[in-house]
N, C-alpha and C positions, 0 to 999 in steps of 0.2 A: 569517413563514415561518421554520421551524426548520431549521437546516442541521446535518448530521452532519459528523463529521471526514471521512468519505468524500466528502461533497459538497464540502467546502473543498479537499481534496487534488485532487479531479477538476478543480475550477475553476482551481486553481493550475497543474495540468498543462496544461490547455487554453490558459491565458494565457501561461505562462512555462515551456515544456517544457525549455529549456536553462539555466534558472536553478538554482542549488544549493538543494536541499531539505534535505539532511542532510550533516553532517560527522562522520565517525567519528574522534574524537580519539584513541582507543585503537589505531587502525590507521593511523598515519602521516598523520593528517588526510585520509583518503580521502573524497572528495566524491561525492555521488549527486545527480543532477539530478532534477527532477520527472518527466521522461520515464523515467529509470532507476527511480525509485521506483514509477511506474505499472506498468512491466514486471515488477518484482520482486513487487509486490503481486498482480498478475494470476497470476503463476506460483504464488505461495503459495495463492491462492484455488483455482486449478485442482488443486493437490495435495490440498487438503482435499476437494474434490468427488470426486476420484479415490478417496479413502479412504472415501467414502460419506457425507460430511457433507452434509446438506440444509439449505436456507435455511428459516428460520422460528424461532419461539420454542422455546426449549429445546435449540437446536443449540449444542453446545460440544464441542470435542475433549477426549478423555480420554487422559491419559498414564499 
């Protein structure tokens, strides 16, 4: 079975929602839990969908 980064993060969120996932060293060592990371990534995905990005090959934001 091949796991994507998304799969691994989702599993980590499900198993350890309150554990630290990221530490922002440039922002006073601000910590983000797996639950917080899940929330932020869902917000980002919903923003891309609202901009018209569709799932599938060839989908990439253009800046």
